[in-house]
C-alpha distance (Angstrom), angle and dihedral (degrees) to the residues before:
residue distance angle dihedral
X1 . . .
X2 3.82 . .
X3 3.79 116.2 .
X4 3.85 121.2 -136.4
X5 3.74 115.8 -94.4
X6 3.81 107.5 -119.0
X7 3.78 124.3 -146.8
X8 3.77 101.9 -116.5
X9 3.83 93.0 179.1
X10 3.84 93.8 67.0
X11 3.86 113.9 101.8
X12 3.73 119.1 -112.0
X13 3.79 114.5 -102.0
X14 3.76 119.8 -129.6
X15 3.74 118.6 -125.4
X16 3.88 108.6 -125.4
X17 3.74 111.9 -117.4
X18 3.85 122.2 -170.1
X19 3.78 111.6 -113.8
X20 3.67 114.7 -108.0
X21 3.76 116.3 -111.4
X22 3.70 117.1 -157.7
X23 3.77 90.4 -156.6
X24 3.70 94.0 58.2
X25 3.74 120.9 82.3
X26 3.69 129.9 -133.4
X27 3.77 91.8 -93.5
X28 3.77 93.0 63.5
X29 3.77 96.8 -116.1
X30 3.78 122.0 158.0
X31 3.78 116.8 -79.1
X32 3.69 120.2 -96.6
X33 3.76 117.9 -102.3
X34 3.76 104.0 -137.1
X35 3.73 121.0 178.4
X36 3.70 104.8 -160.9
X37 3.84 94.1 -177.6
X38 3.80 93.4 56.9
X39 3.72 120.4 93.1
X40 3.69 112.4 -96.8
X41 3.65 128.5 -160.4
X42 3.69 115.9 -97.9
X43 3.65 115.7 -99.4
X44 3.65 120.1 -140.8
X45 3.71 91.4 -159.9
X46 3.82 133.7 2.8
X47 3.69 119.5 -153.5
X48 3.79 107.7 -152.3
X49 3.77 117.1 -154.0
X50 3.75 126.4 -175.1
X51 3.82 112.2 -108.1
X52 3.75 116.9 -108.5
X53 3.82 113.9 -109.2
X54 3.72 92.9 -115.9
X55 3.77 96.9 130.1
X56 3.78 92.6 47.1
X57 3.77 92.1 50.5
X58 3.77 90.0 49.2
X59 3.77 92.9 51.8
X60 3.80 91.4 47.4
X61 3.73 89.9 48.1
X62 3.81 92.0 51.5
X63 3.79 92.9 48.3
X64 3.77 89.5 47.4
X65 3.76 89.6 54.3
X66 3.79 90.0 49.2
X67 3.76 91.7 50.0
X68 3.78 91.6 45.5
X69 3.78 90.8 48.5
X70 3.80 91.9 48.5
X71 3.77 90.2 47.4
X72 3.78 90.6 49.4
X73 3.80 90.9 48.5
X74 3.78 91.0 48.3
X75 3.79 90.4 46.8
X76 3.77 90.1 49.7
X77 3.81 89.9 48.2
X78 3.75 92.7 48.3
X79 3.78 90.1 45.3
X80 3.79 90.5 47.9
X81 3.80 90.9 47.1
X82 3.79 90.4 46.9
X83 3.78 89.6 46.7
X84 3.80 90.8 48.9
X85 3.77 91.1 47.0
X86 3.78 90.4 45.5
X87 3.81 90.5 47.2
X88 3.80 90.1 51.2
X89 3.75 90.5 47.8
X90 3.80 90.0 47.4
X91 3.79 90.1 51.4
X92 3.78 90.5 49.2
X93 3.76 89.4 46.2
X94 3.80 90.4 49.2
X95 3.80 89.6 50.5
X96 3.78 90.3 47.8
X97 3.79 90.3 46.7
X98 3.80 90.1 49.9
X99 3.80 90.7 50.4
X100 3.79 89.9 44.9
X101 3.80 90.5 49.2
X102 3.81 90.3 50.3
X103 3.79 90.3 47.5
X104 3.81 89.5 46.9
X105 3.80 90.4 49.9
X106 3.80 90.4 50.1
X107 3.79 89.8 45.4
X108 3.80 91.3 49.9
X109 3.80 89.4 49.1
X110 3.79 89.6 48.4
X111 3.79 89.9 47.0
X112 3.81 90.0 50.1
X113 3.80 90.8 50.9
X114 3.79 90.3 43.9
X115 3.80 90.7 49.4
X116 3.81 89.3 51.3
X117 3.78 90.2 49.0
X118 3.80 89.9 46.2
X119 3.80 91.5 49.6
X120 3.80 90.1 49.5
X121 3.81 89.9 47.4
X122 3.80 90.8 48.8
X123 3.79 90.0 49.7
X124 3.80 90.0 49.0
X125 3.80 90.2 47.7
X126 3.80 90.5 49.2
X127 3.80 90.2 50.2
X128 3.79 90.8 47.2
X129 3.81 90.6 46.8
X130 3.79 89.5 53.0
X131 3.80 90.3 47.2
X132 3.80 89.6 46.6
X133 3.81 91.2 50.7
X134 3.79 89.7 49.9
X135 3.79 90.8 46.9
X136 3.81 91.4 48.2
X137 3.80 89.6 50.0
X138 3.79 89.9 49.8
X139 3.80 90.0 47.2
X140 3.81 89.8 50.8
X141 3.79 90.6 50.9
X142 3.79 91.0 45.8
X143 3.79 90.6 50.5
X144 3.78 89.7 50.0
X145 3.80 89.7 49.4
X146 3.79 90.2 46.9
X147 3.79 90.6 50.8
X148 3.78 90.7 49.8
X149 3.79 91.2 45.0
X150 3.79 90.6 49.0
X151 3.79 90.2 52.4
X152 3.80 89.8 47.1
X153 3.80 89.7 46.1
X154 3.79 90.9 51.2
X155 3.80 88.9 50.6
X156 3.79 89.9 47.2
X157 3.78 90.3 49.6
X158 3.78 89.4 52.4
X159 3.79 89.8 47.7
X160 3.79 91.8 47.8
X161 3.80 91.2 48.4
X162 3.82 90.2 50.2
X163 3.79 91.7 47.5
X164 3.79 91.2 47.7
X165 3.79 90.6 51.8
X166 3.79 90.9 47.2
X167 3.79 89.6 49.1
X168 3.81 91.4 48.7
X169 3.81 92.4 47.5
X170 3.78 90.3 46.3
X171 3.79 90.2 51.0
X172 3.81 89.4 50.3
X173 3.80 89.8 50.2
X174 3.78 91.0 49.0
X175 3.81 90.7 49.4
X176 3.82 89.6 49.7
X177 3.79 89.7 52.4
X178 3.80 90.1 49.1
X179 3.80 90.5 49.0
X180 3.82 88.9 49.4
X181 3.76 90.6 52.5
X182 3.81 91.4 48.0
X183 3.82 90.2 52.6
X184 3.80 89.3 67.5
X185 3.80 98.6 29.1
X186 3.79 128.5 104.4
X187 3.83 116.0 -63.3
X188 3.81 90.6 17.7
X189 3.81 123.0 135.5
X190 3.79 88.5 -112.5
X191 3.82 90.9 54.9
X192 3.83 92.9 45.1
X193 3.80 91.7 50.8
X194 3.80 90.8 46.3
X195 3.78 92.1 49.6
X196 3.82 92.3 45.1
X197 3.77 90.2 51.2
X198 3.79 92.6 48.0
X199 3.82 91.7 46.6
X200 3.83 92.0 48.9
X201 3.80 91.4 49.3
X202 3.78 91.4 49.2
X203 3.79 90.8 49.5
X204 3.79 90.5 46.7
X205 3.76 90.4 53.9
X206 3.82 90.8 48.2
X207 3.81 93.9 47.0
X208 3.77 92.0 47.0
X209 3.78 89.6 49.8
X210 3.82 90.4 52.4
X211 3.79 89.9 48.1
X212 3.79 90.5 50.7
X213 3.82 90.8 48.7
X214 3.85 92.5 48.7
X215 3.80 90.9 48.5
X216 3.77 89.4 48.9
X217 3.75 88.7 53.7
X218 3.83 89.9 48.1
X219 3.75 94.5 -111.0
X220 3.80 97.2 130.1
X221 3.74 94.5 165.1
X222 3.83 90.5 58.2
X223 3.78 89.4 42.7
X224 3.78 91.8 54.5
X225 3.78 89.3 48.5
X226 3.79 90.9 53.9
X227 3.77 90.8 44.8
X228 3.80 90.3 53.7
X229 3.79 90.4 51.6
X230 3.80 89.8 47.8
X231 3.78 90.8 50.8
X232 3.80 90.4 50.9
X233 3.80 89.6 53.4
X234 3.79 89.3 48.8
X235 3.80 88.4 56.8
X236 3.82 89.8 45.7
X237 3.80 89.6 51.1
X238 3.82 90.3 48.7
X239 3.81 90.9 50.7
X240 3.81 90.4 48.0
X241 3.80 89.4 47.2
X242 3.81 90.2 53.7
X243 3.79 90.2 52.5
X244 3.78 90.0 45.6
X245 3.80 91.8 51.5
X246 3.83 90.1 47.9
X247 3.81 90.5 53.1
X248 3.79 90.7 46.8
X249 3.82 88.9 52.9
X250 3.78 89.7 51.5
X251 3.78 90.2 50.4
X252 3.79 90.9 49.8
X253 3.80 91.6 49.3
X254 3.79 90.8 49.3
X255 3.78 90.2 49.0
X256 3.82 91.3 52.2
X257 3.81 90.6 48.8
X258 3.79 89.8 51.1
X259 3.80 91.5 51.9
X260 3.83 90.6 49.6
X261 3.81 91.2 47.5
X262 3.79 90.5 50.2
X263 3.81 90.6 54.1
X264 3.81 91.8 48.6
X265 3.80 91.5 47.3
X266 3.79 92.2 50.5
X267 3.82 90.0 52.7
X268 3.81 89.5 49.2
X269 3.79 89.9 51.4
X270 3.80 89.6 56.0
X271 3.80 91.9 51.2
X272 3.79 90.3 47.2
X273 3.81 89.6 55.0
X274 3.80 89.8 58.6
X275 3.82 93.9 42.6
X276 3.79 94.3 49.6
X277 3.81 95.9 35.9
X278 3.76 93.4 -121.7
X279 3.79 119.3 167.0
X280 3.75 114.0 -112.2
X281 3.77 91.8 -117.2
X282 3.80 97.7 49.2
X283 3.83 93.0 38.7
X284 3.77 92.2 47.1
X285 3.78 91.1 50.2
X286 3.78 89.2 47.9
X287 3.80 91.6 49.7
X288 3.79 91.9 47.0
X289 3.76 92.0 48.3
X290 3.83 89.6 50.0
């Protein structure tokens, strides 16, 4: 409740106090009318009594009332000033409270919006966490698949390496068989030696026949000449036979190497079956076809 604003500039009013009369008594009776100049009867004896302090008490009482009134006025002024000051402070406080309430309202609105944003963010985070968990699960599965695929790839690499070696060894064996065939084919050293031997033997037979015919006719000199030619062809046939036998030895050596290579290749085929996980039937057919 607002207190009234007193006028502190107004002068203090004095409280009227009746003047003290030393001739009046304490009862307030009328003053005595004493005529000092008139003749008074003689007094045989005068009893003198001290006057009662009525006037003094009255003056003290009046001053007390003045002091009390001044104190009351001052108290009222101080109270009014304090009330005014308090009222001003209350108004300022009310203004501050109003501003604070407005700020609090804005803050609450901001907090509400922020809470909504936070809830939306938490929902988004929860969704992302779920997506992340799913992604991590997928990644784990993919890593497991990769690990399995890597193991399978390593096995496939081993199988491919074994198959490549088998193919290379099989190609070498095929080339050895071709070389073996060429050793006894037309225009080979074996064929040339065989033909040279056959030609020398045929010539030997012919020269010996001519020598026999010349000796039959008695021409021994011509017979000896034919015999010498026949003997030369015998030597030529022997030389050709040596070359022929050397080529035959080469062919035999090549044939033995081919047989050894075939045995090694068959053993490699068996190991390749295990490395590649082939069934015995399909691998065996593959090895036989190779």
